[in-house]
N, C-alpha and C positions, 0 to 999 in steps of 0.2 A: 504494500500500500504506500503510495507516494503522495506528497502534498506539495503543490507549487506555492509561490509566495502569496498568491491570492487565496490559498487555502482550499482549493478544490481537490477533493479526494478522488484520485483516478480509479483505483481499485478495479483494474481490468476494464475500465471504460476507455474507449479509444480517445475521444475528446469530448469536452462539453459535459453536460449533465443530462438529466431527463427533464421533462417539462411538466408544468402543472398549470391548469387553467381554471379560471373562475368566471362564471357568467352571472351578471345581474340582469334578470329578465326584464329588459326594457325594450330595446330595439329588436327588429326581426333579423335573425341571422341563421346561417346554416349550422347544423350540429357539428361542433368541433371537439387533464386530466388532467390532484390534488395532487393530482396527481399528487400528481400527488402532486397532481399530482398534477398533467397535465395534459386537452384536446380541443380542437376548434369545432364547434358545432353550432347550429343556429339556435338562438335562444330568443325568447320573447314572452316571458311571463306566461300568463294564461292565454290559451288559444282564442277562445271566444269564437265568434262566427264571422269576423271581419275578413277582408281580403288579405292575401298573403302571397309569398313567392313559392312557386311550385317546387316541391322537394324540401321546403323548410320544415323544421320540427321545433316544437316548443314544449316546455314543461307543463304538466297538468297534475292536479291533485288526485290521489287515490285513497282508498280507505286505510285507516290505521296510520295516517301520516306519511304513507309511501308516496313516491312520485312516479308518474308515467310520462308518455309522450303523445303528442298530437301531431299528425303529419298534414301538411297542406295538400289540398286536393289538386289534381293535375291541371285543372282550369284556373287555379288561383282564387277561386270564389270563397274559400273558407277552409276550416280545418276539419279533418275526420274526427270521429269520437276518440276520447282518451283511451290509450292502450296502457294498461297497468302492468307492473312488473318489468318495465323497460328502462327505468332510470332516467327520467328527465332529459333535458337537452344539454349538450355541451360537454365540456370536459376540459381538462387542462392537461397541462403537461402535454397531454395529448391535446392538440387542439381538437376539441371535440371530445374530450375525455369525460367529463361528467357534467351533471346538471349545473347547479349553481357555481361550482367552483373548482378551480384549479385541479387538485390532484384526483378528482373523481374520474374513474376510468373503469367502467364496468365491462366485463368481458364474458362472453357466454360460451358455454360448452353445450354438450348434449343434455337433453333434459333427461333425467333418469331418476327415478324415484328418489327424491330428496337431494338431487345434485345441487339444486339451488337452495336447498334448505327447507323444503316443504312449503308451508304457507308463509313462513318467515323468510321469503326469498331475498336474495342479494339484490339491492337496488342501486349500488354504486361500488365500483372498484377503483382503487387508487394505487399507483405503483411508485416506488422510490428508487433509490440507487440499487438496493439489493433486498428490499422487503416489500411486502404487499399487504394491503388492508381491504376489507370488505365491509360495507355498511348494509345491514339488513333492514327490512321493512319495519321491524319492531323498534328501530333506533339503537340497536346494539352494534358493536364493532368487533370484528375478528382481525387478528394480525398474524403474519407468518414470515419466515425468512431470517435475514441477518438481524441480530438483536444485541449487538455488543454494548449499546447504550440504553437498552430498554425500549427501543423504538417500536417494538411489537406489543408493548404493554404487559410484559411479563419479565421475570428475572432470569429466564433461561437464555443462554448465549445464542443458541440456534433453535429455531422453531420450525419444524418441518411440515406441520399441519396447522390449519386455521385454529387459532386459540383466542377465546374471548378476552377482551380488554376489560379488566376489573374496574368497578366503581365508575362506570360510564353508561349513561342512558340518555334517551330523548335526543339522540344525535340526528341531525338532518344532512350533514356533510362531513366527510373525512378527507384530509389532504396529507400528502407525504412529501418530506424533503429528503435530503440524502440520508440522514440518520436521525431524524426526528419526525414526529407526527402530530397533527392537530385535528381537533374535531369541533365543528360548530353545532351548538345545540339549538333546539327549536326556539328558545327565548333570545337568540342572537348573541349569547355569550360564547366564548371560545376557550377550550382547554388544550394543553399540549403536553407531550411527554417524549422522552428520548434524550439525545445529547443536548447539552446546554452550555458548552464552552464559550459561546459567543452571544449569550442572552437570547438565543433563538426561541426559547420556550416562553418568553415574555413575562416572566415573573420577577425579573431583576435579581435573581439569586446566583446565576452561573453554576447550577447544581443539577447534574443529570438525574433523571427520574423515570422509573418504569411505570409510575402511576400518573394519570392525568392531573395537571395542576392548572389553575385558572390564569389566563392572561390578564394582567392588571389593567384596569381602566378601559377595557374594551367592551362596548355594548353595541347593539343594533348592527351586528355583522350580517351582511347578506351573502357573503361568500368568503372563502379562505384559499390561499395558495402558498406553497412553500418552495424554497429553492435550496441551494447549498449553504446551510448554516444561517439562513435568514427566513423570515416569514412575513406575509402581508395579509391584510383583510380588506375587502371591499365593503363599505358601509352602505346602508340604505339611502343615504343622502348623495351617493355618487362620488364620495371621496375615498382615498386609499390611505391606510396606515401600514407602516412596516416597522420591523424591529429585528435586531440581530447583526450579523456580520456586514460590515459597511466599507470594506477596504476600497472597493471601486464604486462607491456610491449606490450600492444595491438598495439601501434603505430610502433612497430618494432625497437625501440631504448631503451636505458637504462630505466628501469621501474622507475616510480616516487617513488614507495615504496622502491627502492634501491638507492635513491639519484638522479634519473633522473627527467626530467620535463614532464609536459603535452604538447601535441602537439598543439601549438598555430597556426601553419601554416603547410601546407603539407610538409612532410619530407620523404626522401627516406628510405625504410626499409633496414636495414643493410644487405649487402652481397647478395642481391636478384636480379638476372637478368634472362633473358630468360623465363619469366613467360608467360604461355599460358592461365591460368585461375586463378581467385581469388575468394575465398569464405569466407564470414564473418558470424559468428554466433551472435545471440542476447545475447550471454553470454559474454565471455571474451577472445575468441581466433579467429584466422584467419588461413586459409590454402591456399596454392597455388599449382597448378599443373604446373610443368615446361615443357618446350618443349621436354625434354628427357623422359617425362612420370613419373618422380619422383614427390612425394608429400612432401611438407614441411609445418610445422605449427608452430605458435608462440602465446604467450599470456598465459592466465591462464591454468593450467593443473591439477586442483583439482580432476577431474574425469577421468584422463587419456586421455582427448580429443585431446592432441597433438600427440598421437600415438608414443611417444618416451619419454625417461626418461629426466627429467629436474632437474638440480642440484640446481637452485635458489629457494628460498622460502621467502614469506612475510606473516607475521601473520599466519603462518601455511599452507599457500596456495602455492603449487608448481607452477612455471611459467618459461617461457623462453622469453626474449625480443629479441632473435635471432632465426630465422627460423631453425627448426630441421627436419631432414629427417624422415618420417614415416617408421618404419621398416617393413620388410616382405610384401611389397606391390609392385606388378608388374602389367603390362598390364592395366593401369588405363586410362579410357576414360574421366572421369569428376569427380568433387568433389562437395560435398554439406556439409554445416556446419549449425548446429543449436546449441542447448546446447550440442550436440554430433557431431560426424563427420561421413560422409559416402562417398563412392566412387562408381561410376558406372564403371564396368570393361568392357573391350572390348568384353568379351564373353556374355555381357548383363546380368550379375549377379551383385548383390550389396553386399558390405561389409561395416560394420560400426564399430566404436569404441568410447569409452568414457562412459558417464553416462548411466546406464541401469536400473535405479530405477523404471522406468515405462515401461520396455520392449521395449524401443524405438530402440534398436539395432536389434530386430527381431530374436534373438537367445539367448540361454543360455550363460552367461558369467561366467568365472571362477575366475576373479579378484575381489578385494574389494578396495574401495576408501573411504576416509572420515570416516574411522573406519570400519564399516561392510556393507557399501552400495555396491550393485552389480555394477560392471563396467567392461570394457575390455580395457586394456592398449595397445592392438594390434588389428588390424582389424580382424573381424570374419564375416563369410558369413551369410547373412540373409537367413533363412531357407524357403524352399518351394517357392522361387521366381526366375523366369527366364524370358527371353524375355522382359527385361526391356528397355524402351527407355528414361526414365527420372526419377530422384529421387529428392525429396525435403525433407529437414530436418527442423523440427520446434523446439519449446521449449522442448517438451517431446513426440512428435509423428513424424512419418515419413510416407511419401506416395511415391508411384511409379506409373508412367504411363507406361503401357505395350504397346508393338508394335501394338496390336490390338485396341488401343484407349480406353481401360478400365483402371480403377484405383484401386489400392490396398493400404491399409494403416495399420499401426500397432503402438502400444504404448499407451499412455494415452488417455482416452476417456470420461473424466468426463463431457465434454460439448458437446459430440457428434462429436468431430473433426475428427473422423475416417470415418464418413459418414455411419456408419453401427452399428448394435448392437454388443456388445462384451460380452463374458461370463467369462473373466478372471478378477482377482483382483490383484492389485499391491500394492505398498507402501501405508500405511494408508487407506487401503480398497478402493483405487481409481480404478474405472472401467478402464480396459485396454484390449488390445489384445496382446498376446505374440507371435503371428504369423500374417502374412499379411492376411487381410480380404478384400474381394471385396466390392466396393461401389456399392450398388444395383442401377440399372436403369441408370447408367452413361456410355455413350459410345461416340465414335467419338471425344475423347478429344485429343487436340494437345499440351496442356500446363497445368501444375499444379503449385500451389504455396502454401506453408505452412507458417503460421505465428505463433504467440505465442501459441494460442489455437484455431485457425480457419484455414480453408483450402478453397482454391478456384480452379476452373478448367475452362478452356476456350475450347470451342468446335470448330471444324473446320469451322462452320458457323458463328463464331464470338460471339456466345452467352456465357454468363458468369454465373456460379453458385457458391455459397459459402455455407459453413456449419460450425457448431461448436459454439464457444463462441461468443455472440453478445451483451454483456452488454452495449457497447458503439455504437452500430449500425454498427460495422465493416463488417457485412455481406451485407450491402447495400440494404436490403429489406424494409427499412422504419420502422422497429421495433427494439426492444431490446430483442427479444426472441431468446434464443439459438435454433439451428436447428440441428437435427441429420441426416436429409436428405438434399441433395443438393437443394438449393433454388435460384430462379432467382434473380439476381441483377436488381433493378428497375432504369431505366435511366431517 
């Protein structure tokens, strides 16, 4: 495990982190995980019967406090009836990962007696660097995978199967960072657990905890999203608060490397209002989509992931502690952030920018960053991809859920995280796919989530499947064997 000056833990991750996304149901967008996690998907509060964009999905309420989705009719005249057990819209980390926020990334597998947990079905999945969490309709949370700082909500170092997080109930959203986790409760309060070396748990103590502890002074949270050692919340008034690691201005205030401080408590991001969606990557940056459809990003910019020029630099790394408008970007429905950035556009296509060392942008890029490494400093369209309902960005791979319920992925594939064989070779002879490839045998998917080097999908019947890197049991199948094909989570 290595750590660069910015503090990103690489841990078998090619570059960048995973992403997490958070949607505040305001404007109409395509479905994009708390990821933990992090996905871009369309969101729009309640569907109602008003006009909409064909293919658009919005969150709707189901019994027992659970969330479902409504899809726009093909003629755009209004929404279909609410489909419950499908996890709202949106997502993070995966752009399109979960409903209201960031790390939410539900992935579905086969339905099979109780695979989704019986009547207490999984309604959201969120993926972190090497751990995974699931939110059930009852408001309880399960965690599994790497647990060196208690991020799975238990004192075990490694958790190979879904395990309940104790003393936690009435949860409406869960989000994952690299090695910490947060949950938003129905009353708008937030609790976090796991690593706290940089105040990312929000209690001002710098004390790791395997038990959820309340974030101080935070109320009226509409969504949450976590990154590498920092956390953010979108409030109901459209403002964003962040706390934790701030070396490159990730908290949205003066960067610590430029004389600023770390975020010991939730603090408002400078000059940011009217936010409709928040997305955080596992690397060093965050992005928001505002209610006017514009996208703004801040934090580290070493690979052009902010989509705009930043004048500040620390230790040779470009950054901006103030949100910058992404250039040449219109008609955005949702955003997703990993080590790179992506948007799901209203025409159901996807554009990405930032690091392209492992073909995670899904297109040839003409810029170079960090010397000679391929990147794109402006959004470029993913090639051969259309009819997209949700996008999720990870450490160095990206996945999209199509409107027909199938999934396509591209980028790094050294652990099988694309869910399919790939024939291309990227940096350092790493297996990859330079264009989207279909995940074989996977259909009826209503939500996807992408983590550091693993991927999960939730099906309409509540079943959950995961694949990719499994060194710490983050796939939830009871083993530590990497999987190239979607594998059922064992409950």
